[in-house]
C-alpha positions as a Markdown table, in Angstrom:
| # | Residue | x | y | z |
|---|---|---|---|---|
| 1 | Unk | -158.8 | -237.1 | 137.7 |
| 2 | Unk | -160.4 | -235.9 | 134.4 |
| 3 | Unk | -158.9 | -235.6 | 130.8 |
| 4 | Unk | -159.6 | -235.7 | 127.3 |
| 5 | Unk | -158.9 | -238.8 | 125.1 |
| 6 | Unk | -157.8 | -237.5 | 121.8 |
| 7 | Unk | -158.7 | -241.0 | 119.8 |
| 8 | Unk | -162.2 | -241.5 | 121.4 |
| 9 | Unk | -163.1 | -238.0 | 122.4 |
| 10 | Unk | -164.9 | -237.0 | 125.6 |
| 11 | Unk | -163.9 | -236.6 | 129.3 |
| 12 | Unk | -162.7 | -239.7 | 131.1 |
| 13 | Unk | -162.1 | -240.8 | 134.8 |
| 14 | Unk | -159.0 | -242.1 | 135.7 |
| 15 | Unk | -156.5 | -242.9 | 138.6 |
| 16 | Unk | -152.7 | -241.9 | 138.3 |
| 17 | Unk | -150.6 | -245.0 | 137.8 |
| 18 | Unk | -153.3 | -247.0 | 136.2 |
| 19 | Unk | -154.2 | -247.3 | 132.4 |
| 20 | Unk | -157.9 | -248.0 | 133.1 |
| 21 | Unk | -160.3 | -245.1 | 132.5 |
| 22 | Unk | -164.1 | -244.6 | 132.3 |
| 23 | Unk | -165.9 | -242.5 | 130.0 |
| 24 | Unk | -167.9 | -239.9 | 131.9 |
| 25 | Unk | -169.0 | -237.2 | 128.9 |
| 26 | Unk | -168.6 | -238.5 | 125.3 |
| 27 | Unk | -167.6 | -235.9 | 122.8 |
| 28 | Unk | -167.1 | -233.0 | 125.2 |
| 29 | Unk | -163.8 | -231.7 | 127.3 |
| 30 | Unk | -165.1 | -230.9 | 130.6 |
| 31 | Unk | -163.4 | -229.2 | 133.4 |
| 32 | Unk | -163.8 | -230.1 | 137.2 |
| 33 | Unk | -165.3 | -227.5 | 139.2 |
| 34 | Unk | -164.9 | -228.6 | 143.0 |
| 35 | Unk | -166.7 | -229.7 | 144.9 |
| 36 | Unk | -169.0 | -231.6 | 142.6 |
| 37 | Unk | -169.5 | -230.5 | 139.2 |
| 38 | Unk | -168.0 | -231.0 | 135.7 |
| 39 | Unk | -168.4 | -227.9 | 133.3 |
| 40 | Unk | -168.5 | -228.0 | 129.4 |
| 41 | Unk | -169.8 | -226.1 | 126.4 |
| 42 | Unk | -172.5 | -227.6 | 124.5 |
| 43 | Unk | -174.5 | -225.5 | 121.7 |
| 44 | Unk | -172.7 | -222.2 | 122.6 |
| 45 | Unk | -173.9 | -222.4 | 126.2 |
| 46 | Unk | -171.9 | -223.3 | 129.5 |
| 47 | Unk | -173.3 | -226.8 | 130.9 |
| 48 | Unk | -172.9 | -227.8 | 134.5 |
| 49 | Unk | -173.1 | -231.6 | 135.4 |
| 50 | Unk | -173.1 | -232.8 | 139.1 |
| 51 | Unk | -170.3 | -235.1 | 139.5 |
| 52 | Unk | -169.9 | -237.5 | 142.4 |
| 53 | Unk | -166.0 | -237.8 | 143.1 |
| 54 | Unk | -166.8 | -240.6 | 145.8 |
| 55 | Unk | -168.5 | -243.1 | 143.2 |
| 56 | Unk | -167.0 | -241.4 | 139.9 |
| 57 | Unk | -170.3 | -240.8 | 138.3 |
| 58 | Unk | -172.5 | -238.1 | 136.8 |
| 59 | Unk | -175.5 | -237.5 | 138.8 |
| 60 | Unk | -178.7 | -235.8 | 137.7 |
| 61 | Unk | -179.6 | -233.7 | 134.6 |
| 62 | Unk | -177.3 | -231.1 | 132.9 |
| 63 | Unk | -177.8 | -227.5 | 133.9 |
| 64 | Unk | -177.1 | -224.5 | 131.6 |
| 65 | Unk | -175.3 | -221.5 | 132.9 |
| 66 | Unk | -176.7 | -218.2 | 131.2 |
| 67 | Unk | -174.6 | -216.5 | 128.7 |
| 68 | Unk | -173.1 | -217.1 | 125.3 |
| 69 | Unk | -170.0 | -219.4 | 125.4 |
| 70 | Unk | -168.0 | -220.3 | 122.3 |
| 71 | Unk | -167.7 | -223.8 | 121.4 |
| 72 | Unk | -163.8 | -223.7 | 121.4 |
| 73 | Unk | -163.7 | -221.7 | 125.0 |
| 74 | Unk | -161.4 | -223.0 | 127.6 |
| 75 | Unk | -162.9 | -223.1 | 131.2 |
| 76 | Unk | -160.9 | -223.0 | 134.6 |
| 77 | Unk | -163.0 | -223.1 | 137.9 |
| 78 | Unk | -161.9 | -222.2 | 141.2 |
| 79 | Unk | -162.9 | -223.7 | 144.4 |
| 80 | Unk | -165.4 | -220.8 | 145.4 |
| 81 | Unk | -167.4 | -221.2 | 142.4 |
| 82 | Unk | -165.5 | -218.5 | 140.2 |
| 83 | Unk | -165.1 | -219.3 | 136.5 |
| 84 | Unk | -162.5 | -218.0 | 134.0 |
| 85 | Unk | -163.7 | -218.5 | 130.4 |
| 86 | Unk | -161.3 | -217.9 | 127.7 |
| 87 | Unk | -163.3 | -217.2 | 124.3 |
| 88 | Unk | -161.4 | -217.1 | 120.9 |
| 89 | Unk | -161.3 | -213.5 | 120.8 |
| 90 | Unk | -159.6 | -211.8 | 123.7 |
| 91 | Unk | -159.5 | -208.2 | 124.8 |
| 92 | Unk | -156.7 | -206.9 | 127.2 |
| 93 | Unk | -159.1 | -207.5 | 130.1 |
| 94 | Unk | -160.8 | -210.7 | 131.9 |
| 95 | Unk | -164.3 | -210.1 | 132.9 |
| 96 | Unk | -166.0 | -211.8 | 135.9 |
| 97 | Unk | -169.7 | -212.5 | 135.8 |
| 98 | Unk | -172.2 | -213.5 | 138.2 |
| 99 | Unk | -174.4 | -216.7 | 137.9 |
| 100 | Unk | -176.9 | -214.5 | 135.8 |
| 101 | Unk | -174.4 | -213.4 | 133.3 |
| 102 | Unk | -174.0 | -209.9 | 134.8 |
| 103 | Unk | -170.4 | -208.3 | 134.5 |
| 104 | Unk | -169.1 | -207.7 | 137.8 |
| 105 | Unk | -165.6 | -206.2 | 137.4 |
| 106 | Unk | -162.5 | -206.6 | 135.0 |
| 107 | Unk | -159.0 | -207.5 | 135.3 |
| 108 | Unk | -156.1 | -206.3 | 133.0 |
| 109 | Unk | -154.2 | -209.0 | 131.3 |
| 110 | Unk | -151.1 | -209.3 | 129.1 |
| 111 | Unk | -151.7 | -209.0 | 125.3 |
| 112 | Unk | -152.1 | -212.3 | 123.2 |
| 113 | Unk | -153.7 | -214.3 | 125.9 |
| 114 | Unk | -154.6 | -217.8 | 124.9 |
| 115 | Unk | -155.5 | -219.5 | 128.2 |
| 116 | Unk | -156.0 | -218.9 | 131.8 |
| 117 | Unk | -156.0 | -221.3 | 135.2 |
| 118 | Unk | -157.3 | -219.8 | 138.3 |
| 119 | Unk | -155.7 | -220.6 | 141.6 |
| 120 | Unk | -157.7 | -222.8 | 144.0 |
| 121 | Unk | -158.2 | -219.8 | 146.2 |
| 122 | Unk | -159.2 | -217.7 | 143.2 |
| 123 | Unk | -156.5 | -214.8 | 144.2 |
| 124 | Unk | -154.2 | -215.7 | 141.3 |
| 125 | Unk | -154.3 | -217.0 | 137.9 |
| 126 | Unk | -151.7 | -218.6 | 135.6 |
| 127 | Unk | -152.0 | -217.3 | 131.9 |
| 128 | Unk | -150.3 | -218.2 | 128.8 |
| 129 | Unk | -149.6 | -215.5 | 126.0 |
| 130 | Unk | -148.5 | -216.4 | 122.4 |
| 131 | Unk | -147.1 | -213.3 | 120.8 |
| 132 | Unk | -144.9 | -213.6 | 117.7 |
| 133 | Unk | -144.9 | -217.6 | 118.2 |
| 134 | Unk | -143.4 | -217.1 | 121.8 |
| 135 | Unk | -145.5 | -218.6 | 124.6 |
| 136 | Unk | -144.9 | -217.5 | 127.8 |
| 137 | Unk | -146.4 | -218.2 | 131.3 |
| 138 | Unk | -147.8 | -215.3 | 133.5 |
| 139 | Unk | -148.9 | -214.9 | 137.0 |
| 140 | Unk | -151.9 | -212.6 | 137.5 |
| 141 | Unk | -152.5 | -211.3 | 140.9 |
| 142 | Unk | -156.4 | -210.8 | 140.6 |
| 143 | Unk | -156.8 | -208.9 | 143.9 |
| 144 | Unk | -154.3 | -206.2 | 143.3 |
| 145 | Unk | -154.7 | -206.4 | 139.5 |
| 146 | Unk | -151.0 | -206.8 | 138.7 |
| 147 | Unk | -149.0 | -209.3 | 136.4 |
| 148 | Unk | -145.8 | -210.6 | 135.6 |
| 149 | Unk | -144.1 | -213.0 | 133.3 |
| 150 | Unk | -142.8 | -216.2 | 134.9 |
| 151 | Unk | -141.2 | -218.5 | 132.1 |
| 152 | Unk | -141.1 | -218.5 | 128.2 |
| 153 | Unk | -141.7 | -221.5 | 125.9 |
| 154 | Unk | -143.5 | -223.3 | 128.6 |
| 155 | Unk | -147.3 | -223.9 | 127.9 |
| 156 | Unk | -149.8 | -225.8 | 130.0 |
| 157 | Unk | -149.8 | -224.2 | 133.3 |
| 158 | Unk | -151.6 | -225.8 | 136.3 |
| 159 | Unk | -151.9 | -225.3 | 140.1 |
| 160 | Unk | -151.0 | -227.8 | 142.9 |
| 161 | Unk | -154.0 | -229.0 | 144.9 |
| 162 | Unk | -153.4 | -226.4 | 147.8 |
| 163 | Unk | -152.5 | -223.4 | 145.3 |
| 164 | Unk | -149.0 | -223.0 | 146.8 |
| 165 | Unk | -147.2 | -224.1 | 143.7 |
| 166 | Unk | -147.8 | -224.0 | 140.0 |
| 167 | Unk | -146.2 | -226.4 | 137.4 |
| 168 | Unk | -146.1 | -226.2 | 133.5 |
| 169 | Unk | -145.0 | -228.4 | 130.7 |
């Protein structure tokens, strides 16, 4: 599991049920991209760093993924390599890009979107909106380009490992 430690800042590796953690990347909040990468923003660029789950270590040099990414962006990665990147300024569409930074397609999204989490199969996304101080979790069907609200006042959506269930705070 990866997570950010607010006091020391960075990405840590830990085991559920254990208080022990290991610092993997100081000063950055990384997102795990299966099967073997951590993604984070550095100098307005998206960085990929190979990560071995088996031994819990960073392996090899960081690699830059082309395209400008704001330092405050939030990143979600699907199992097939699809990325969702939430920038500070939102339109009412999500855009999909290839690895060279070329836009492939767009998907309609609810207004006032603040975060997105892709499902493991990349067919769906959980999105959080914040309109008039009311947070709402939406389910986006990325294949059919339709969406619907799931629950109000429940930030922090995430997917179960197999994608058959979602959860939120």
